[in-house]
N, C-alpha and C positions, 0 to 999 in steps of 0.2 A: 388382741384383747377387743375383749366383749363390747358391744357397743350399749348405751343406757336404756336404749329398745329393749334389744337381747336380755338386757336385766330385768329389766318390766316385765316383759313376758313369759322367762321362768318361773319368776318370782309369785308370779298372776297363776300358773299355770298349776305350782304348789301348794298355794291357797286357796284354790280352787278342788284337789283332791285331799286339801285337809279339814275342806268344808263336808264334804261329802264323809268323812269317815277320819281318826285319827291313823298316820302312817309311821312305820318305824325309819329312821332318818335311812337305813340303809333301802329298802323300799322305796321313799322317796328319789333318792339316788337313782337308783336303776329306771323309774320312771323319765328323769328329767333325762337321762345321758340317750332314752329311746328317742326322743323326741328330737336328739342332734342336737342337746347343749354342751360343750365343752366343759371338762373337767373343772377346769377354774371357776368357771359361771356356776357350775351347778352345786360347788364347795360353798360359794361365798355366796350364795340363794340360802343354801342350807346352815349355814353359820349362822345369816341373820335371822332366820327362824326362829331359832334357835334363841338367838339371846333376846327375841319379842316376843317367846315361850309359845309360839305356836307349837312348836316340836321338840316333842321330848321322848324318849326310849322311855323311860324308865313311868312315868304316865301313861306312853301307849301298850308298855308291856303289862302292867298290873291293868288294866279296864280290857285287854287283848284275853287275855288270861279269864278274867274272870267269867268275859260273855261265852269263851270257849268251856268251863266249866259247867257254867248252868245250861248251854245248849246243845254241847257235845254229850257232856259228861264222861270227863276222859280224865285218867287220870295223873299222875305226876311223872310222869315217864314220859309220855308223849305229851302233855305239854309242854316240857323242856325241848325236845324237837321239834314243836311246834314253833316255840321261839325262836332258836337257834336260825330256824329256817327264813323266818321274818328279818334278820342280820341283825339278830338283838343281840351284842355283846355273852360268852359264856359267863362270865361271873353276874351278868346283872336278869340272867334267864335262873338261874340256879338261885339267887334271891327271890324274885319274885317266886317262883315257886314257892319255896318255904314260906313266903310270906302269905301268899293265897291258901297251901297249904295246912298254914298254922290255925284255920280259921272253923275249917271243917273237919270231918272225920273220913278218912278218904274209905273208908269200906261202908260208910252208909251210902255215898256216890257211885261206888261199886254194885250196891245190891239193888240200885236204881236202874243197875242197864240190866237189869236179869227181869225176865215175865213178872209179873202181879202174884202168878200162880209158883211162882218159885218156892218152895220147901222144901231144904237141904237134908230134913229128917225123911222126909218121903222118899225122895229121890232116888232109888236106887240105882239104876242104870247108868254104869260109868260112859258111855255111850254121849250123855248127855252132860253128866257132867263137862268129860272134855269137851263138849263144844259151848261150853260156856265159860269156861277154860279159857279159850283160845281166843275168846269175845271179848272178855276183858284184857285179857295181853293184848289184843289191837287196838283197844281204848289206851293203852298205856301204864296199866295198873302193877305194881311190881306183885315178884312171889308171893310174897308173903300176904300181900291185900287180898292176892284170888285165895290164897287158902286161906282164911280167915275168914272171907264171904264165902266158901263153897263148904267148907265143914263145919258141922253142926256144933262142935264140940267148944270149936272159936267163938261163936257168938252167943255163948252163956258168958 
């Protein structure tokens, strides 16, 4: 059984992490476990933080997703994968992506990933088109979005 001192240390450690930036429950779980705290103490600490509103996976996923889209300019497929890698439950990750991309035109976001000089009507080199296609694919854009972005007929 943990002591009150250990409990306070775990809670303070978690609060310091949360003061720096929002974390998912899973991220904090592993950080506390890495510090050597028991599973019981970690679960208890995380439950307290959730009860007081300091820890919220829904808030974290929306805010973190918004920042990723803004800074990294990534597509919906990659965002969902990154949320899952942060320990967000699959259903919440999917809902978050739907919510964030409902307000955005993913084709416009994909165009922002291309150089300013990009003009699909003047690029005849298939090698360049393939390179841009791979870049957008790595950024997590669907084949449909990539096709619509790189082909001039789709842009009208």
